[in-house]
C-alpha positions as CSV (number, residue, x, y, z in Angstrom):
1,X,68.5,71.2,24.3
2,X,69.4,69.9,27.7
3,X,66.5,69.4,30.0
4,X,66.5,71.7,32.9
5,X,63.7,70.1,34.8
6,X,63.7,66.4,35.8
7,X,60.5,64.7,36.7
8,X,60.6,61.6,38.9
9,X,57.9,59.1,39.7
10,X,58.6,58.9,43.4
11,X,56.7,55.7,44.0
12,X,59.4,53.8,42.1
13,X,61.9,54.4,44.9
14,X,61.2,53.3,48.5
15,X,63.2,55.9,50.4
16,X,63.3,55.1,54.1
17,X,63.2,58.7,55.3
18,X,61.1,60.2,52.5
19,X,57.7,61.7,52.5
20,X,54.9,59.4,51.3
21,X,53.5,60.0,47.8
22,X,50.2,58.5,46.6
23,X,50.3,56.1,43.8
24,X,50.4,58.0,40.5
25,X,51.7,61.2,42.1
26,X,54.6,63.0,40.3
27,X,56.9,65.6,41.8
28,X,58.8,68.1,39.6
29,X,62.4,68.7,40.8
30,X,63.8,71.9,39.4
31,X,67.5,73.0,39.0
32,X,69.1,75.9,40.7
33,X,72.3,76.9,39.0
34,X,73.5,79.9,40.9
35,X,76.0,81.2,38.3
36,X,73.2,81.3,35.7
37,X,71.0,84.0,37.2
38,X,69.1,85.7,34.4
39,X,67.1,88.2,36.4
40,X,65.9,89.2,39.9
41,X,62.6,91.1,40.4
42,X,61.4,92.3,43.7
43,X,57.6,92.7,43.7
44,X,55.4,93.9,46.6
45,X,55.1,90.5,48.2
46,X,57.7,88.3,46.5
47,X,61.2,88.4,45.2
48,X,61.3,86.4,41.9
49,X,64.6,85.1,40.5
50,X,65.2,83.2,37.3
51,X,68.2,80.8,37.3
52,X,68.8,79.4,33.8
53,X,65.2,78.5,32.8
54,X,63.9,77.7,36.3
55,X,61.9,80.3,38.2
56,X,61.9,80.7,42.0
57,X,60.3,83.2,44.4
58,X,60.7,84.1,48.1
59,X,57.7,85.3,50.1
60,X,59.3,88.3,51.9
61,X,56.9,88.1,54.9
62,X,56.7,84.4,55.4
63,X,60.4,83.8,54.3
64,X,59.2,80.8,52.3
65,X,61.2,79.9,49.2
66,X,59.6,78.0,46.4
67,X,60.1,76.8,42.9
68,X,57.4,77.7,40.4
69,X,56.4,75.0,37.9
70,X,53.4,73.4,36.2
71,X,52.7,71.6,39.5
72,X,51.8,74.9,41.3
73,X,50.2,76.9,38.4
74,X,52.6,77.7,35.6
75,X,51.4,76.8,32.1
76,X,54.6,75.6,30.5
77,X,58.2,74.4,31.2
78,X,61.2,76.2,29.7
79,X,61.2,79.9,30.7
80,X,63.3,82.3,28.6
81,X,62.5,85.7,30.1
82,X,60.7,87.5,33.0
83,X,59.6,91.1,33.1
84,X,58.2,92.9,36.2
85,X,55.8,95.9,36.0
86,X,56.4,97.8,39.2
87,X,53.6,100.3,38.5
88,X,50.9,97.6,38.3
89,X,52.6,94.8,40.4
90,X,52.6,91.8,38.0
91,X,55.2,89.6,36.5
92,X,55.3,88.6,32.8
93,X,56.8,85.1,32.1
94,X,57.9,84.3,28.6
95,X,58.5,80.7,27.6
96,X,60.8,79.4,24.9
97,X,57.8,78.3,22.8
98,X,56.3,81.8,23.0
99,X,53.7,81.0,25.6
100,X,53.0,83.7,28.2
101,X,52.0,83.6,31.8
102,X,51.2,86.6,34.0
103,X,51.4,86.4,37.8
104,X,49.3,89.1,39.4
105,X,50.1,90.8,42.6
106,X,47.7,88.5,44.5
107,X,49.5,85.4,43.1
108,X,46.8,84.5,40.5
109,X,48.2,83.3,37.2
110,X,46.8,84.2,33.8
111,X,47.8,82.3,30.7
112,X,48.0,84.0,27.3
113,X,48.8,81.5,24.6
114,X,47.7,83.5,21.6
115,X,51.2,84.0,20.2
116,X,52.1,80.4,20.8
117,X,48.9,79.1,19.2
118,X,49.0,81.5,16.2
119,X,49.2,79.7,12.9
120,X,52.1,81.4,11.1
121,X,54.7,80.3,8.6
122,X,57.4,82.5,10.2
123,X,59.0,82.4,13.6
124,X,56.9,83.4,16.6
125,X,59.8,84.0,18.9
126,X,59.3,86.7,21.6
127,X,62.3,89.0,21.9
128,X,61.4,91.6,24.4
129,X,58.6,93.0,26.6
130,X,58.1,96.7,27.7
131,X,55.3,98.5,29.6
132,X,53.2,101.6,29.0
133,X,50.2,102.9,31.0
134,X,47.6,100.1,30.7
135,X,49.6,98.3,28.0
136,X,52.2,95.5,27.5
137,X,54.2,95.7,24.2
138,X,55.6,92.3,23.0
139,X,58.3,92.4,20.4
140,X,58.4,89.3,18.2
141,X,60.0,87.8,15.1
142,X,56.9,88.6,13.0
143,X,56.0,92.1,14.3
144,X,54.6,93.0,17.7
145,X,51.5,92.4,19.9
146,X,49.8,94.9,22.3
147,X,48.2,93.5,25.5
148,X,45.6,95.4,27.5
149,X,46.8,94.8,31.1
150,X,43.5,95.7,32.7
151,X,41.9,92.5,31.4
152,X,45.0,90.8,30.1
153,X,43.6,90.4,26.6
154,X,45.3,91.0,23.2
155,X,44.4,94.5,22.0
156,X,46.4,94.6,18.8
157,X,48.5,92.2,16.7
158,X,50.8,93.5,13.9
159,X,52.3,91.0,11.5
160,X,54.8,92.9,9.4
161,X,57.1,90.0,8.4
162,X,60.1,91.7,10.2
163,X,61.7,90.8,13.5
164,X,61.8,93.4,16.2
165,X,64.3,93.3,19.0
166,X,62.2,95.7,21.1
167,X,59.0,97.8,20.9
168,X,58.3,100.7,23.4
169,X,56.0,103.6,23.9
170,X,57.9,106.8,24.8
171,X,55.4,109.6,25.6
172,X,53.2,109.8,22.5
173,X,55.7,108.1,20.3
174,X,55.9,104.4,19.4
175,X,59.4,103.1,18.7
176,X,60.1,99.8,16.9
177,X,63.7,98.5,16.8
178,X,64.8,96.0,14.2
179,X,68.0,95.0,12.5
180,X,67.2,97.3,9.6
181,X,65.8,100.5,11.2
182,X,64.4,102.2,14.2
183,X,60.8,103.0,13.3
184,X,59.0,105.9,14.9
185,X,55.3,106.7,14.8
186,X,52.4,107.9,16.8
187,X,51.4,105.8,19.8
188,X,47.8,106.9,19.4
189,X,47.3,105.5,15.9
190,X,46.7,101.9,14.7
191,X,49.5,101.1,12.2
192,X,48.1,98.8,9.6
193,X,51.3,99.0,7.6
194,X,54.9,99.3,8.6
195,X,55.3,102.0,6.0
196,X,53.2,104.3,8.2
197,X,56.3,104.7,10.5
198,X,59.1,107.1,9.9
199,X,62.6,105.7,9.8
200,X,64.9,108.3,11.4
201,X,68.7,107.9,11.3
202,X,69.3,106.0,14.6
203,X,70.9,102.9,15.9
204,X,69.4,99.5,15.1
205,X,68.9,96.4,17.1
206,X,68.3,98.3,20.3
207,X,66.6,97.0,23.4
208,X,64.4,99.9,24.5
209,X,63.4,100.9,28.1
210,X,61.2,104.0,28.5
211,X,62.3,106.5,31.1
212,X,60.1,109.6,30.6
213,X,57.8,111.3,28.1
214,X,60.8,112.0,25.9
215,X,63.7,109.7,27.0
216,X,64.6,106.1,27.0
217,X,67.5,103.6,27.4
218,X,68.9,102.1,24.2
219,X,71.0,98.9,24.8
220,X,73.0,97.1,22.2
221,X,76.5,96.1,23.2
222,X,76.7,99.6,24.8
223,X,74.1,101.2,27.1
224,X,72.9,104.7,26.1
225,X,70.4,107.2,27.6
226,X,68.5,108.9,24.7
227,X,66.5,112.1,24.7
228,X,64.1,112.8,21.8
229,X,63.2,116.2,20.5
230,X,60.9,117.1,17.6
231,X,62.5,119.2,14.9
232,X,59.2,120.7,13.7
233,X,58.7,118.2,10.9
234,X,57.3,115.3,13.0
235,X,60.7,113.7,12.8
236,X,62.5,113.0,16.0
237,X,66.1,114.1,16.8
238,X,67.9,111.8,19.2
239,X,70.6,112.9,21.7
240,X,72.6,109.9,22.8
241,X,74.6,109.9,26.0
242,X,76.8,106.8,26.6
243,X,76.3,105.4,30.1
244,X,78.3,102.2,29.9
245,X,80.5,100.7,27.3
246,X,78.8,97.4,28.0
247,X,75.4,95.8,27.8
248,X,73.0,96.3,30.7
249,X,70.8,93.2,30.1
250,X,68.3,94.0,32.8
251,X,67.1,97.6,33.6
252,X,64.5,98.2,36.3
253,X,62.9,101.1,38.1
254,X,64.2,101.5,41.7
255,X,64.1,104.1,44.4
256,X,65.3,107.4,42.9
257,X,66.3,106.0,39.6
258,X,67.1,102.8,37.7
259,X,69.1,99.7,38.4
260,X,71.3,98.5,35.5
261,X,72.5,94.8,35.7
262,X,75.5,94.1,33.6
263,X,76.5,90.4,33.6
264,X,79.8,89.2,32.3
265,X,78.9,86.6,29.7
266,X,82.3,84.9,30.0
267,X,82.7,85.2,33.7
268,X,79.5,85.3,35.9
269,X,81.7,86.1,38.9
270,X,82.3,89.6,37.4
271,X,78.7,90.7,37.1
272,X,78.2,94.4,37.9
273,X,75.2,96.5,39.0
274,X,74.8,100.2,38.7
275,X,72.2,102.8,39.8
276,X,71.3,105.9,37.8
277,X,69.4,109.0,38.8
278,X,65.7,109.6,37.9
279,X,66.7,110.8,34.4
280,X,68.6,107.6,33.8
281,X,72.0,109.4,34.0
282,X,75.2,109.2,36.1
283,X,75.4,105.5,36.7
284,X,77.2,104.6,39.9
285,X,78.3,101.0,40.7
286,X,76.6,99.4,43.7
287,X,79.5,98.0,45.8
288,X,77.4,96.0,48.3
289,X,75.8,93.9,45.6
290,X,79.1,92.4,44.6
291,X,79.0,90.2,41.5
292,X,75.3,89.3,41.6
293,X,72.1,90.2,39.8
294,X,69.9,92.4,41.9
295,X,66.6,94.2,42.2
296,X,65.1,96.8,44.5
297,X,61.4,97.8,44.3
298,X,60.8,101.5,43.7
299,X,58.4,101.7,46.6
300,X,60.8,100.0,49.0
301,X,63.7,101.4,51.1
302,X,66.2,100.9,48.2
303,X,68.0,97.9,49.7
304,X,68.7,95.5,46.8
305,X,67.9,91.8,46.8
306,X,70.7,89.8,45.1
307,X,71.0,86.3,43.8
308,X,74.1,84.2,42.9
309,X,75.6,80.8,43.5
310,X,74.7,80.7,47.2
311,X,71.0,81.6,46.6
312,X,69.0,84.8,47.2
313,X,69.8,87.3,50.0
314,X,69.6,90.9,50.9
315,X,72.7,92.6,49.6
316,X,75.3,92.7,52.3
317,X,73.7,89.9,54.3
318,X,75.3,86.5,54.8
319,X,71.9,84.9,55.3
320,X,70.8,83.2,52.1
321,X,67.7,81.5,50.8
322,X,68.7,78.6,48.6
323,X,66.2,76.4,46.8
324,X,66.1,72.7,47.6
325,X,66.9,71.7,44.0
326,X,69.4,70.1,41.7
327,X,72.6,72.1,41.4
328,X,73.0,71.6,37.6
329,X,70.7,72.0,34.6
330,X,71.6,68.9,32.7
331,X,70.5,65.7,34.5
332,X,71.5,62.7,32.5
333,X,72.2,59.5,34.5
334,X,70.1,58.3,37.4
335,X,71.2,55.5,39.8
336,X,69.8,54.3,43.1
337,X,72.2,53.2,45.8
338,X,70.4,50.6,47.9
339,X,73.1,50.6,50.5
340,X,73.0,54.3,51.4
341,X,69.3,54.7,50.4
342,X,70.2,57.6,48.1
343,X,69.3,58.5,44.5
344,X,72.3,59.7,42.5
345,X,71.9,62.1,39.5
346,X,74.8,63.0,37.3
347,X,75.2,65.5,34.5
348,X,75.8,65.0,30.8
349,X,79.0,65.7,28.8
350,X,77.9,69.0,27.4
351,X,78.0,70.7,30.8
352,X,80.5,70.8,33.7
353,X,80.5,67.6,35.8
354,X,77.8,67.5,38.5
355,X,76.6,64.8,40.9
356,X,73.7,65.3,43.3
357,X,72.1,62.9,45.8
358,X,68.4,62.8,46.9
359,X,67.3,61.2,50.2
360,X,63.5,61.6,49.5
361,X,63.5,65.1,51.1
362,X,66.6,67.0,50.3
363,X,69.0,67.4,47.4
364,X,72.8,67.6,48.1
365,X,75.6,68.5,45.8
366,X,78.3,65.8,46.2
367,X,80.4,66.7,43.1
368,X,84.0,65.6,43.8
369,X,86.5,68.4,43.8
370,X,88.7,68.3,40.8
371,X,86.2,66.3,38.7
372,X,86.8,66.9,34.9
373,X,84.8,69.6,33.3
374,X,84.2,67.4,30.2
375,X,81.3,65.6,32.0
376,X,80.4,62.1,33.2
377,X,77.6,59.7,32.3
378,X,77.8,56.5,34.3
379,X,78.0,55.6,38.0
380,X,78.6,52.1,39.5
381,X,78.6,51.5,43.3
382,X,81.0,49.2,45.2
383,X,78.7,46.4,46.4
384,X,80.1,46.1,49.9
385,X,81.0,49.8,50.4
386,X,78.4,52.5,50.1
387,X,81.1,55.2,50.4
388,X,82.8,54.2,47.2
389,X,81.6,54.4,43.5
390,X,83.1,54.5,40.0
391,X,82.3,57.2,37.5
392,X,82.8,56.8,33.7
393,X,83.8,60.1,32.1
394,X,83.6,61.1,28.4
395,X,87.3,62.0,28.0
396,X,89.2,61.2,31.2
397,X,88.8,57.5,31.9
398,X,87.1,56.2,35.0
399,X,87.2,57.9,38.5
400,X,87.1,56.0,41.8
401,X,85.3,58.2,44.4
402,X,85.6,57.6,48.1
403,X,83.6,59.8,50.5
404,X,82.9,62.3,47.7
405,X,86.6,62.7,46.9
406,X,88.5,61.4,43.9
407,X,90.8,58.6,45.2
408,X,92.1,57.3,41.8
409,X,91.7,57.9,38.1
410,X,91.9,54.9,35.8
411,X,93.3,55.9,32.4
412,X,95.9,54.7,29.8
413,X,98.7,54.9,32.3
414,X,97.4,52.4,34.8
415,X,94.9,50.3,32.8
416,X,94.6,48.7,29.3
417,X,92.6,51.7,28.1
418,X,94.0,53.1,24.8
419,X,95.2,56.6,24.7
420,X,94.5,58.0,21.3
421,X,95.4,61.7,21.7
422,X,97.3,62.8,24.8
423,X,98.1,61.4,28.3
424,X,95.2,63.4,29.8
425,X,92.7,62.5,27.1
426,X,91.5,58.9,26.9
427,X,89.1,58.1,24.1
428,X,86.3,57.7,24.7
429,X,83.5,57.1,27.3
430,X,84.3,53.8,28.9
431,X,81.3,51.8,30.1
432,X,81.7,50.1,33.5
433,X,79.8,47.5,35.5
434,X,80.4,45.6,38.7
435,X,79.4,41.9,38.9
436,X,78.1,40.1,42.0
437,X,81.6,39.2,43.1
438,X,82.8,42.8,43.1
439,X,84.9,42.7,39.9
440,X,85.0,45.9,37.9
441,X,84.3,45.3,34.2
442,X,85.0,48.0,31.6
443,X,84.5,48.4,27.8
444,X,86.1,51.2,25.9
445,X,85.1,52.4,22.4
446,X,87.7,53.4,19.9
447,X,88.1,55.5,16.8
448,X,86.9,53.6,13.7
449,X,90.0,54.3,11.7
450,X,92.2,52.6,14.4
451,X,93.3,48.9,13.8
452,X,91.3,46.4,15.8
453,X,92.0,46.4,19.5
454,X,92.5,43.0,21.2
455,X,91.3,44.0,24.6
456,X,87.8,45.4,24.1
457,X,86.9,44.0,27.5
458,X,88.9,44.8,30.7
459,X,88.4,43.5,34.2
460,X,89.8,44.7,37.5
461,X,89.5,41.9,40.1
462,X,87.6,42.7,43.2
463,X,90.6,42.7,45.5
464,X,92.4,45.3,43.2
465,X,89.4,47.6,43.3
466,X,90.1,48.2,47.0
467,X,93.5,49.7,46.1
468,X,94.2,53.3,45.4
469,X,97.2,52.5,43.2
470,X,97.1,50.0,40.4
471,X,99.0,49.2,37.2
472,X,97.9,48.0,33.8
473,X,99.2,44.5,34.7
474,X,96.6,44.3,37.5
475,X,93.8,44.2,34.9
476,X,92.6,41.2,32.9
477,X,91.8,41.4,29.2
478,X,89.9,38.1,28.7
479,X,89.3,36.4,25.4
480,X,85.8,35.0,25.1
481,X,85.5,31.2,24.5
482,X,82.0,30.5,23.2
483,X,82.5,26.8,24.1
484,X,82.5,27.5,27.8
485,X,79.8,28.8,30.1
486,X,80.1,32.3,31.5
487,X,80.8,31.0,35.0
488,X,83.5,28.7,33.8
489,X,85.2,31.5,31.8
490,X,85.1,33.9,34.8
491,X,86.5,31.3,37.1
492,X,89.3,30.5,34.7
493,X,90.6,34.0,34.1
494,X,90.0,35.4,37.5
495,X,91.9,32.6,39.1
496,X,95.1,34.0,37.6
497,X,94.7,37.3,39.5
498,X,92.8,36.6,42.7
């Protein structure tokens, strides 16, 4: 799993313009990836927004934007879900390791690690959270847990050995959704055994969101509004009404109804938001939100807050609150440029290319336009030019970057690198270095089934690195003579090109 939070010991780097950190202090730098917004939740005081696995919030009165982490009170690192209870004004945070934090309306944080700490031989993954008066229902891979939200203590724990996608209280009924069945029982009883629930004929694998005493949303790959009626034999009949032929991943109460957020998994720029009436019916698209995740507190004026690539804003406004954070969630390579007094961070090959700089106070996205999506992993700076550096890529050779623009790509067409697949695909991940005289050294790895390559080492002389057009003949492919010193060998073969 790629790390989404990078921790830096700031005392290592002497940034000229940076704030001063005491010896031993650590600062956690989070990532804000605007096209990976998972949820937005407007509370009474804050607007919370989860981007990837990093949580941020805006104080609506003070207009202060902050990242939440272990430094300022959270109990864990990788967040997988957030759920806001608008009736009681608290936020439930679910971590990937099944730890739980609850942020109260006054900002106090309560940690509930009971599920994480439970000794079980089965998975403890948390799949969903729903709310009922005074209660929090937590659906898990082993059963479900009920939390008393007046004291934030576990009230019930049910280990059934079956995974539930969702558990919800609808009126006096308790519904449990799994891959096998929808289970229905009394919410006023303690269910020692799963067999105490009825199994009506209904859709499985639902995510359940209560609406009223007898209605709820059921979300699979389609979003339904469902009304329950008792047929006189204590078995519920379900009347389904299709709202959307797509999955509303986040459903929240709002003024006069419910907000349904429908992200496009293949194209985040096509996220849609809808509003229903109080019965959860007649969804209408919210045009002013555009393609962003949104939230509007039910006690507010109905104006949504929305989050996307540019940050958080009031829907329709061009004024954004954007976190001071990394712009990608996969930090991999870290290099300090002494000439410009900047720290450079680059992404890894599993994610789109990203390059950020840090000056001790502010993060800046300096990813060159047109950089390959296959990722990068190595940066070398020109010793006499802080504007220029070289990037090694996983599949596309080496890039020369000037003033944050790609000036030249070194590949099999203009260097001795071997092309093993196609003209646009050079294998694989060349390693670069620049010596004290400014010569660019490069080593390329090759497929094992290829015959031996004579030029495993390539050198571009210093004067040639200044050019934005080179040929393969400009490079040197030295042979190593163990009988000569390094300086003698370098002088011998560089004299032929300089």
